[in-house]
N, C-alpha and C positions, 0 to 999 in steps of 0.2 A: 599443564593443569587437565589436561585430557578432554578438553572443548573439542568439537568437530566441525563447528559452523560459527561464522560470525555475522552477525545482523546488522547492517548500517540504516541510518536514517536516510531520508531522499536525498540522493545524491546530485540530482539536476539543479541547474540555477534557478533561484526562486524569483518571484516577480519583484516589484520596486518595493514592496512593504517588507522584504525580507522574509516572509513568513516560507519556511521550508516545506510545507504541506499545500503551497499553493505554487506550482512551478511556472516559471517565466520562459524557460528555454530548455526544452529536452534534449537538445543537441550538446549543451554546454555543462560542464560541470561546475558544482558550488564555487562562489568566487572565494570562500574561505580555505579552500583547496589550491584551486588556480583557476581565475574566471576566465583565462584564455585558451584552457585545455579543453580537447574535445573529449564529451563524456564517453564516447565508446572506448577511446584509446585509455583513458584514466580507469575505467572500470577493467578492462584486459588487463592491465599492470596491476591493479589491486588484487584483482583475482589469482594471479599469477605469484604476488607476495603470500596471499594466503595458503596457495597449494604448496609454497617452500615450508610452510610451516605446519602441514598436514590438516589445513581447514578449508572449508568451502565457504563462499559468499553469499548471502542472501541479502536482498535488498528490497527496502519501503517502496511501494508505488501507490499512487492515488489516481485512479481511474475516472472518477467521477467529476473532478472539478480541476481547475487550473486557474492561475492568475487572469485577471481581467484582460491584460494586456499581452498575454503569453503569446509566443511566436504562433503557436497553433492556431489560437483564437483568432488572430490577425490575418493568417492565410485562410482560414476556413470558418468566417464570422457567422456563417448560418448554422454551424455546429453548435453553438452555444448561447446562451443568455446569461446575463450578467446579473446577480444579486446587489443592490445598491447598499451601500455602507450606512450603519446606524449609528447612533451615539452610544449603544450599548458594547460593551465590550465582551469579546466572545474567545474563550479559550480555544486555540488552533488545533489542540488536541481532543477537542469535543467531537462527539459523533454527530452534533447538531450541524444544521446546514451554515456554513461560514458567510458573514457579509462580504461585499466586494469582492466576490468569487464568480468567475464563469464556468457555468455548469452547463455539461452536456445535455443536448436537447434528445434525450432518450424516447420521449413520447412520440417522436417522428421514427417510425420504424425504417425509412430508408435513411435518415441521419443516423439513428443508433447503428445501422449496420455499417456504415462508412467509418463510424469512430471505432467500432470495435474492430475492424480491417486495420485502422492505423495504429491502435493500440497492440494488436497482434504483430504487426510487422516490427514496432518498435522493441518489444519485449524478446522477440525472435534475436534481434540483433544484439540484445544483452545478454542473451542464452548463449548466443555464438561466442562472446566474450566470456564464457563460462561462469556467469552467474547461475547459481544452484537453484534458486528459486525466490520468490517474492511474497513478502508480508503485504497483504492488500488492505490498505486503511481504509474505512467508511465503504466497507462493502455492500451496505445495504441502500446506497446511493446509484447502483448500477444493476439494470434488470438482469434476471435470469438467463434469458437469452443471449444476453451480451457476455456475461462471464462464461458461459458454455462455449461461444465462439472463440474467445480469446484463450481460454485454456486449452481447449481442443487443439487450435492452430499452433501454439507453441509446443504442446506436447506431442504433436506430431512428429516435428522436427527433433524434439528433444524431450524424449519420453520420461526422463528423470527428472524433469524441471518441476519443481512443486510449488504450489499456491496455497497459502495459509491466509485464511480469514481472521482479521482483527476484530474480535467479536465483545471485548469487555465494554459495558455501557450500552449495549444495543438492547431494545426491546426483544423478548423471547421469541416474538412472532417473526421478527426480523430475522433473527439466528435461524430458524426453522426453514425458512424460505431459502437458505443457503445449501440445503440438503441435496446431494445428486447434481451438484455444478460442476464438479472435477477438483474440489478444493482437497488438499490432503490433511489438513488441520485446522484447528481453531483454537483461539486462546483463553483460557479461564480467566475469571475474576479473582484470582486467589489474592493480590495486594490488598484488595479492599474487603477481604474477608475477616469476620473477627474470631472465627477459630471455631465458633459454635453455631451460627445460624444454618437452617436447612437448605436454604437456597444454594448453596454450595453444591450439594449433592445433586440437587434437581438440575442445575446448570451443567454440570459435569454429564448427566445422563442425555441431555440435549446434545450438547457438543460431540459426544461419541458418535451421534448419528451423521455428522459431517465427516470426521476423520479422527485423526490423532488429537488428543487433548493436550495442548502445551500450557504450562503454568509458569509465570513469572514470579520470581521470588520478591520483585519490587516493580512498581510502576515506571513503565519506560518514559524518559524525560522528565520523571520526577525526583522526588528526593531520594538520594542515595542512602542505602540501609548502613554503609560502612562506616560512616562518620559517627553513627549511634553507637557503635560499640567500641 
């Protein structure tokens, strides 16, 4: 079908509530695949399978938050603060802050540098297993200096590794702050456009200042279009 990349949702093992966007263990693959499987080993095999079919592997990452009792939060508790759960249900795909999640303390410059170093090392290992790039979810939760450090560190070793900012739903002021951080592209809000409103053109012009503009025909993790036809 002439596709050249495959993008997967977060592959890491989630926390206790099963939310794939709140990782519990960054060294273990999701239990739906094989809970006992080392994440790096699985990714290497997955990337090799993609290569055999002429495809490159892209993976989702969430840098700004983890599950409350994630391994990294347990090993470095000073790096995080936990947002307590509320009675209000929140869509885990939303760009809003999630309840019952551990957020990196980027307000502390020393901690921000340590967290950036941790993520750079983790992503370098994935790039070394032939992951071609990362879709970065909720990029607005991560300060500019952290993104610059992480992206530059990975690309120093793997120059062709691409970082893509997931931007649908973000306030345009947050999107504008992603410029010149090293992102290769950003995503348009095409699935939510009615085909007439002018905001789509304005958004496209803003996204062009970041990098390539990527349009999804349907919302990821949303209703599939195929059954409608």
